C-alpha positions as CSV (number, residue, x, y, z in Angstrom):
1,M,32.2,-7.4,-3.0
2,T,30.0,-5.5,-0.6
3,S,26.9,-3.5,-1.5
4,A,23.6,-2.6,-0.1
5,V,20.7,-5.1,-0.7
6,T,18.9,-3.8,-3.7
7,M,16.6,-5.1,-6.6
8,V,18.5,-4.2,-9.8
9,G,16.5,-3.8,-13.0
10,I,14.5,-1.5,-15.2
11,S,11.9,-4.0,-16.6
12,P,8.2,-3.7,-15.9
13,A,8.4,-7.2,-14.3
14,I,11.0,-6.0,-11.7
15,Q,9.1,-2.8,-11.1
16,G,6.1,-5.0,-10.4
17,V,8.1,-7.0,-7.9
18,E,9.2,-3.7,-6.3
19,D,5.6,-2.7,-5.9
20,E,4.7,-6.0,-4.3
21,I,7.7,-5.6,-1.9
22,E,6.4,-2.2,-0.8
23,H,2.9,-3.6,-0.2
24,A,4.3,-6.5,1.8
25,A,6.6,-4.2,3.9
26,R,3.6,-2.3,5.1
27,C,2.0,-5.2,6.9
28,D,2.9,-8.3,8.9
29,A,1.2,-10.9,6.7
30,K,3.0,-14.1,5.8
31,V,4.7,-13.9,2.4
32,L,5.4,-16.7,-0.1
33,I,8.1,-15.9,-2.7
34,T,8.3,-18.2,-5.7
35,G,10.6,-18.4,-8.7
36,E,13.4,-20.4,-10.2
37,S,16.7,-20.9,-8.4
38,G,19.0,-17.9,-8.6
39,V,16.3,-15.2,-9.4
40,G,16.9,-13.4,-6.1
41,K,14.2,-14.6,-3.7
42,E,16.3,-14.0,-0.6
43,I,16.9,-10.4,-1.8
44,V,13.1,-9.9,-1.9
45,A,12.8,-11.3,1.6
46,R,15.6,-9.0,2.9
47,L,14.0,-5.9,1.3
48,I,10.6,-6.7,2.8
49,H,12.2,-7.0,6.3
50,G,14.4,-3.9,5.8
51,R,11.5,-1.7,4.8
52,S,9.1,-3.0,7.4
53,R,8.5,-1.8,11.0
54,R,10.4,-4.9,12.1
55,N,13.7,-3.7,10.6
56,R,15.2,-3.1,14.0
57,G,14.6,-6.7,14.9
58,P,16.5,-9.7,13.7
59,L,16.2,-11.3,10.3
60,V,16.9,-15.1,10.7
61,T,17.4,-17.0,7.5
62,I,17.3,-20.8,7.1
63,N,17.7,-23.0,4.1
64,C,15.3,-25.9,4.6
65,A,17.0,-27.9,1.8
66,G,20.4,-27.9,3.3
67,I,19.5,-29.3,6.8
68,P,18.6,-32.9,7.5
69,D,15.0,-33.4,8.8
70,S,16.0,-34.4,12.3
71,L,18.3,-31.5,12.7
72,L,15.9,-29.0,11.1
73,E,13.4,-29.6,13.9
74,S,16.0,-28.9,16.6
75,E,17.3,-25.8,14.8
76,L,13.9,-24.4,14.2
77,F,12.3,-25.0,17.6
78,G,15.3,-25.5,19.8
79,H,16.0,-28.4,22.2
80,V,16.6,-29.2,25.9
81,K,19.6,-30.7,27.4
82,G,19.8,-34.5,27.0
83,S,17.1,-34.7,24.4
84,F,19.5,-36.5,22.0
85,T,23.2,-37.3,21.7
86,D,25.4,-34.2,21.9
87,A,22.6,-32.1,23.4
88,H,24.8,-30.9,26.2
89,R,22.7,-27.8,27.1
90,D,19.4,-26.2,26.3
91,K,19.4,-24.4,23.0
92,R,16.9,-21.8,21.7
93,G,15.7,-22.3,18.1
94,W,15.7,-19.9,15.2
95,L,12.0,-19.0,15.8
96,E,12.8,-17.8,19.3
97,S,15.9,-16.0,18.0
98,A,13.6,-14.2,15.4
99,H,11.3,-12.8,18.1
100,A,10.2,-9.2,17.2
101,G,11.7,-9.7,13.8
102,T,11.4,-11.9,10.7
103,I,12.3,-15.5,9.9
104,F,13.0,-16.3,6.2
105,M,12.6,-20.0,5.4
106,D,14.1,-20.7,1.9
107,E,13.2,-23.8,0.0
108,V,10.2,-24.6,2.2
109,G,9.0,-27.0,-0.4
110,E,11.8,-29.4,0.6
111,M,10.4,-30.0,4.1
112,S,9.1,-33.4,5.0
113,L,5.4,-33.9,5.7
114,R,6.3,-34.3,9.4
115,M,8.1,-31.0,9.5
116,Q,5.3,-29.4,7.6
117,A,2.9,-30.5,10.3
118,S,5.2,-29.0,13.0
119,L,5.4,-25.7,11.1
120,L,1.7,-25.6,10.6
121,R,1.1,-26.1,14.3
122,F,3.4,-23.1,15.1
123,L,1.7,-20.9,12.5
124,E,-1.7,-21.7,14.1
125,T,-0.8,-21.1,17.7
126,G,2.5,-19.1,17.7
127,E,3.7,-21.5,20.5
128,I,7.0,-23.3,20.5
129,Q,7.8,-26.6,22.1
130,R,11.5,-27.5,22.2
131,V,12.7,-30.9,21.2
132,G,12.7,-33.1,24.3
133,S,10.6,-30.8,26.4
134,D,7.2,-31.5,27.8
135,R,6.0,-27.9,28.0
136,K,5.3,-25.1,25.6
137,L,7.0,-21.8,25.6
138,P,5.0,-18.5,25.5
139,P,4.1,-17.4,22.0
140,V,6.7,-15.5,20.0
141,D,6.2,-12.5,17.7
142,V,7.7,-13.5,14.4
143,R,6.9,-12.7,10.9
144,V,7.2,-15.7,8.5
145,I,8.5,-15.3,5.0
146,T,9.0,-18.4,2.9
147,A,10.3,-19.2,-0.5
148,T,10.5,-22.1,-2.9
149,H,11.5,-22.9,-6.5
150,R,8.9,-25.6,-6.6
151,R,5.3,-25.3,-7.9
152,L,3.6,-26.1,-4.6
153,L,0.2,-26.7,-6.2
154,E,1.7,-29.6,-8.1
155,N,3.2,-30.9,-4.9
156,I,-0.2,-30.6,-3.2
157,A,-1.7,-32.7,-6.0
158,D,0.9,-35.4,-5.6
159,K,0.5,-35.3,-1.8
160,T,4.1,-34.1,-1.0
161,F,3.0,-30.7,0.4
162,R,0.2,-30.0,2.8
163,E,-2.7,-27.9,1.3
164,D,-3.5,-26.4,4.7
165,L,0.1,-25.2,5.1
166,Y,0.2,-23.8,1.6
167,Y,-2.8,-21.5,2.3
168,R,-1.3,-20.5,5.7
169,L,1.9,-19.4,3.9
170,N,0.4,-18.0,0.8
171,V,-1.1,-14.8,2.1
172,V,1.0,-12.4,0.1
173,H,2.5,-14.1,-3.0
174,I,5.4,-12.6,-4.9
175,E,6.6,-14.3,-8.1
176,V,10.1,-13.3,-9.2
177,P,10.4,-13.8,-12.9
178,P,13.4,-15.6,-14.5
179,L,16.1,-13.5,-16.1
180,R,15.2,-14.8,-19.6
181,D,11.8,-13.2,-19.2
182,R,13.2,-9.8,-18.5
183,R,16.2,-9.5,-20.8
184,V,16.3,-5.7,-20.7
185,D,17.6,-6.1,-17.1
186,I,20.7,-8.2,-18.2
187,P,22.9,-5.2,-19.3
188,V,21.9,-3.3,-16.1
189,L,22.7,-6.3,-13.8
190,L,25.9,-7.0,-15.7
191,N,27.1,-3.4,-15.2
192,H,26.1,-3.5,-11.5
193,F,28.1,-6.7,-10.9
194,L,31.1,-5.5,-13.0
195,C,31.3,-2.2,-11.0
196,G,31.1,-4.1,-7.7
197,F,33.8,-6.6,-8.7
198,A,36.0,-3.9,-10.2
199,E,35.9,-2.1,-6.9
200,A,36.7,-5.3,-5.0
201,Y,39.6,-6.1,-7.2
202,Q,40.7,-2.5,-7.5
203,I,40.7,-2.4,-11.3
204,Q,38.9,-0.2,-13.9
205,V,35.4,-1.2,-14.9
206,P,35.8,-2.9,-18.3
207,E,34.0,-1.9,-21.4
208,V,31.6,-4.5,-22.8
209,V,31.7,-4.4,-26.6
210,A,28.4,-4.4,-28.4
211,E,28.6,-7.9,-29.9
212,A,29.5,-9.4,-26.5
213,S,26.6,-7.5,-24.9
214,E,24.2,-9.0,-27.5
215,C,25.5,-12.5,-26.8
216,L,25.0,-12.0,-23.1
217,T,21.5,-10.6,-23.6
218,A,20.5,-13.5,-26.0
219,Y,21.7,-16.2,-23.6
220,H,18.9,-18.2,-21.8
221,W,20.5,-17.9,-18.3
222,P,19.4,-21.2,-16.6
223,G,21.1,-20.1,-13.4
224,N,19.4,-16.7,-13.5
225,V,20.9,-13.7,-11.7
226,R,23.2,-16.0,-9.6
227,E,24.8,-17.3,-12.8
228,L,25.1,-13.8,-14.2
229,R,26.9,-12.6,-11.1
230,N,29.4,-15.5,-11.3
231,I,30.1,-14.8,-15.0
232,A,30.6,-11.1,-14.3
233,E,33.3,-12.0,-11.8
234,R,34.9,-14.4,-14.3
235,L,34.8,-11.7,-17.0
236,I,36.5,-9.1,-14.7
237,L,39.4,-11.4,-14.3
238,R,39.6,-12.1,-18.0
239,A,39.6,-8.4,-19.1
240,P,43.1,-7.2,-18.4
241,E,43.0,-4.7,-21.2
242,G,39.7,-3.2,-20.1
243,R,37.5,-4.7,-22.8
244,I,35.1,-7.6,-22.7
245,T,34.9,-9.2,-26.2
246,V,33.0,-12.2,-27.5
247,E,36.2,-14.2,-27.2
248,A,36.3,-13.6,-23.5
249,L,32.8,-15.0,-23.0
250,P,32.3,-18.6,-21.7
251,A,31.6,-21.2,-24.3
252,E,28.1,-21.9,-23.1
253,I,27.1,-18.3,-23.9
254,T,28.6,-18.2,-27.4
255,R,27.7,-21.8,-28.4
256,D,24.3,-21.0,-29.9
257,R,25.1,-17.5,-31.1
258,K,23.4,-16.6,-34.4
259,P,25.1,-14.3,-37.0
260,R,24.3,-10.7,-36.3
261,E,21.7,-9.2,-38.7
262,A,22.8,-6.1,-40.5
263,V,19.3,-4.6,-40.7
264,T,16.3,-4.9,-38.3
265,V,13.1,-5.1,-40.2
266,A,10.1,-3.3,-38.5
267,V,7.0,-5.4,-37.8
268,K,4.0,-4.1,-39.8
269,P,0.9,-3.9,-37.7
270,T,-2.2,-5.7,-38.9
271,P,-5.2,-3.6,-40.1
272,N,-7.2,-4.8,-37.1
273,S,-4.6,-3.5,-34.6
274,Q,-4.3,-0.2,-36.4
275,M,-8.1,0.2,-36.2
276,L,-8.1,-0.5,-32.5
277,F,-5.3,1.9,-31.9
278,D,-7.1,4.6,-33.9
279,R,-10.3,4.1,-31.8
280,M,-8.4,4.7,-28.6
281,F,-6.1,7.5,-29.8
282,T,-8.5,9.4,-31.9
283,H,-11.9,8.6,-30.6
284,G,-11.2,8.3,-26.9
285,A,-12.2,4.6,-26.5
286,S,-10.7,2.7,-23.5
287,F,-8.2,-0.1,-23.7
288,W,-10.3,-2.2,-21.3
289,S,-13.4,-2.1,-23.6
290,E,-11.6,-2.1,-27.0
291,V,-8.8,-4.6,-26.4
292,Y,-9.0,-6.3,-23.0
293,E,-12.6,-7.5,-23.2
294,P,-12.3,-8.9,-26.8
295,F,-9.1,-10.6,-25.9
296,M,-10.6,-12.3,-22.9
297,A,-13.5,-13.4,-25.1
298,R,-10.9,-14.8,-27.5
299,D,-11.9,-12.4,-30.3
300,L,-8.4,-11.0,-30.3
301,T,-5.1,-12.8,-30.3
302,R,-1.9,-12.1,-28.3
303,H,-0.4,-10.9,-31.6
304,D,-3.2,-8.3,-32.0
305,V,-2.6,-7.1,-28.4
306,R,1.1,-6.8,-28.9
307,D,0.6,-4.9,-32.1
308,V,-1.7,-2.4,-30.4
309,V,0.8,-2.0,-27.5
310,R,3.6,-1.6,-30.1
311,L,1.8,1.2,-31.9
312,G,1.2,2.9,-28.6
313,L,4.8,2.7,-27.6
314,E,5.8,4.2,-30.9
315,H,3.6,7.2,-30.0
316,T,4.9,7.5,-26.4
317,R,8.5,6.8,-27.3
318,G,8.5,3.7,-25.1
319,N,6.8,5.3,-22.0
320,Y,4.4,2.8,-20.5
321,K,2.9,5.4,-18.1
322,M,2.1,7.7,-20.9
323,L,0.6,4.7,-22.7
324,V,-2.0,4.3,-20.0
325,Q,-3.1,7.9,-20.7
326,T,-3.0,7.4,-24.4
327,F,-5.2,4.3,-24.1
328,N,-7.7,6.3,-22.0
329,M,-7.2,4.4,-18.7
330,P,-7.0,6.2,-15.3
331,P,-3.5,6.6,-13.9
332,E,-4.2,4.1,-11.1
333,D,-4.7,1.4,-13.7
334,Y,-0.9,1.4,-14.6
335,K,-0.1,-1.6,-12.5
336,K,-3.2,-3.5,-13.5
337,F,-2.3,-2.8,-17.2
338,L,1.3,-4.1,-16.8
339,N,0.1,-7.1,-14.8
340,F,-2.3,-8.0,-17.6
341,L,0.4,-7.7,-20.3
342,R,2.9,-9.9,-18.3
343,K,0.3,-12.5,-17.4
344,Y,-0.7,-13.1,-21.0
345,Q,2.7,-12.6,-22.5
346,C,1.6,-9.5,-24.4
347,H,4.4,-7.2,-23.0
348,V,6.6,-5.4,-25.5
349,P,10.1,-4.2,-24.5
350,F,10.2,-0.4,-24.6
351,Q,13.9,0.2,-25.2
352,R,14.0,0.3,-29.0
353,F,11.1,2.8,-29.1
354,R,13.2,5.3,-27.1
355,M,15.8,5.2,-29.8
356,M,13.3,6.0,-32.6
357,P,13.5,9.4,-34.3
358,A,10.5,11.6,-33.5
359,S,9.3,11.4,-37.2
360,L,9.0,7.6,-36.9
361,A,7.4,7.6,-33.4
362,R,4.5,9.9,-34.6
363,P,1.4,8.1,-35.9
364,S,0.9,8.8,-39.6
365,H,-2.5,10.4,-39.3
366,I,-1.4,13.0,-36.8
367,A,-0.3,16.3,-38.4
368,T,2.8,18.1,-37.2
369,A,2.6,21.5,-35.5
């Protein structure tokens, strides 16, 4: 399956990652990408390089977890002939090869403390000294992007990762959320992968029945996007009649499936959240003063904030950008607003509000024209 590198998704979380990619692509600052295994950290690195002024230069990728420490030093910095057994000639390292381009170092948290010191020395001076050489090479022009699934601050606390290296690497920080935290992206990603594999195997794109789609969306996806991609390929091969049913799904996905509810009961907002919404919608108060400040002072709960956002989305039919205007914030606060909701787990999925009839989406106190 061949396709252009792209970040697939419609969730606010992924839109936030896209925004961070755009910011990172406009500069040469070092980038640290964090997130669980399989979320797509390498895709983020490739997009940053591809959209940067260095895109005509090389992108060199290295998985620090897959190379023994002694070999990693030679691969990264190069070596001279005779420096160790089987070193039959001089060899340039990956940092030299990435000159005028970008080096992406995945799983940087797996480096030994000795290798961390060597990397830190390079970041401070830009100079390379090949293994076995007694002289330094001229500085190279390389942008460094790193990634890890580890929580490096915890590694710093237990003395397995250097604090000075962490702050060298963590100039621009991009956190890629796990798939279970952006479930609205699951159908979109599944369709993307099914279309790609259908083209590769030269078959028709299968239909995913509603119940199977619900199972896939409800699954917790410990392997994230990588796991979804693998399952999409498996489903393509198990859908000869052009339909993917619950019976075709792997056992781990259907094992914890709950019976489908016939009716979805709407959540009734609390009087407090209705009052806050009315202050903003009717009286022109700002979200920052009416909701944000009381929440940060712990006078409001997450439940209150979600209720207010839910009422707003009913009015805007699921449109978060219109919600910023409805809550009397300037348009440039859109990203700040979404970041706040994500950070404090107050984000409300917008999809079901776009399916609501107009009569239900309109606040009860607003008269019709």
